[in-house]
Residue, then its C-alpha position, 0 to 999 in steps of 0.5 A: m263123434v258121439v262117443k267123443k262128446n260123452n267122454i268130454a262131458n264125463t271129463i268135465n264132470e270129474r274136474r268140477t271140483i277144481g273150478q274149471t269146466k271149459a276147455c283150455t284156450d291154448c290147446g283145447e283139452v279138458n285136462w285140469s290139475q291142481d298143484n296144492n304146493r303152489g296153489e295153482v290150477f294148470c292144464e296137464s296137456c300144455g302146462a297153461v296156468v289158469e288159477e293162482n293162489v288157490i285156497d287149500e280147503g284140506p286139513e292143515w298139517t305141520n312137519h317138524s322133521d325131515g321125514q313124512d311127519k303128518s302130525r296135526v297142528g298143536g299138541p293134544s289136550t292134557y291135564l297137565l295144563a290148567d286150560k288142557g292146552l287148548n288156549t292160544t298163546i302169544d309166543t314171546k320168542d318172536l318178540l325178541s329183538s333179533s326175531a322181530s328185526r328178522h320179521g320186519m317188526s319195528n320197536k313200537s310194534r314189538r312193544d305193543w305185542r309184548r304188552r298184548a302178551i302180558i294182558d293175554q297171560r293175565s286174563k288166563t290166570r284171573d280166575s282163582k280156579i285156574r290159578n289153583l290148577t296151574k300151581a297144582t299141576q306145576l307141583i305135580r310135574d316138579n316134585s312127583g318124580l313119576n313118568g309122563r303117564l302117571i303124572e297125567e293120571a295124578a293131574f286128572y285125580y287132582r281135577k276130580v277132587e278139586e271139583k268135589g271140594l277137597v281143596i277147600g281149607r287144605s293146602i294145594a301141595g297136600v292135595a297134589a301129593a295125595c293125588v301123586y300117591l294114589a296114582a302111583r299106588e293104582a299103577r302098583l308102583p307105590r311111593s312112600i308117604s314120607e318121601l312125598s311129604e318131604s318133596f311136597e313139603v307137607k306134614e305126614k299127618e296132614l298128607k295121610r288124612i288127605i289121602r284117606y279123604a281123596t281115596r273115598m272121593l275117587g273110589l280107589h280102594h286098591v290095597t298095597g302089598p309088600e310085593e309091590y315094594l320089592g322091585l323098588y327096594h331091590s333097585n335102590l339097594q343095587l342088588p342082583s336079580a337073584v335076590l329079588e327072585e328069592a324075596n318074591y319066592i319067600w313072600s309067595k310061601v308066607k303071604d297067606l299066614d295071619y302074621w301080617q295082619g296090621k303090619k306095614p307093607s313097606g316094612v314087610a318088604g324090607a324084611l323080605i329083602y334083608n332076608a333074601a339078600k342074606m340068603r343069596g350072599n349079598p347081605r345089607t346092613q339093617a341101617e341100609i334096609c331101614e333107610v330104604a324102607d323108611i322104618s326103624e331098626v326096632t321095627l325091622r328086627g321085630l318083622l324079621k322075628i315074625l318072618k322067621l316064625a312064618l318060615k318055620q311054620v311053612g317048613e313044618a307044614t311042608e314036612n308034615 
């Protein structure tokens, strides 16, 4: 009997988290369990329910699929939204006539909630800084042409330079384009200034100036090389993989020479691709190369002469 009392006492202590400490009035057992789905506390021995509508104090989960999705409610914070996605929003989808009638909302309630949604949206964009960030992040998403990670990086750069006052006296589109350029350059997937100038509708001269200021503010001093453009040009010209391999091989032979001091990396890459495509039997016209590399045909012909001298020097040095 003593052992039985101790076992009952231990069982009672283990079940205190549910809120039931006494024996079941129907069967006399102390064997309580909680059903979180139903919000009930019941006796496992006889099935008697003693509590209903129990509050679940655990974490709140949401499941958007048929599988075992235990993602947290709401998305993570992101720099692509002015408020980083942390503010609540009154979703107007539930205020449509069909949704409102399904939820039992009257026309008056629907009008009231729609007015509250408008006031809520206006209150979030009252600050000029928030409006600035909203416009900038929208421009970066729509005009950058980058993937998700790099878009996030560009938005992060914009916030940094905005805090340091770079946007004052300059266009939002120009600063956003500069941040996109720097994000792509740091990821070694450079974008041409002329391309960004066209997509963001900013003058090239202004964009170059903003890029210099932003580079100093952010401490980003990565120097772009021709090898970083080769993959892009190879893809745009739809060349076989052998051409890209040949272009990388040629650059590995001549990159340490002094011929390339002060030369535009994108133009050097265009000359490398032109020469490699010709050697591999997949030639492209100078006009096609110039369109991709954003250089003139005169510049390309000059770089091709320099490349020929460099290859000749490397060949002579190899023979000797």
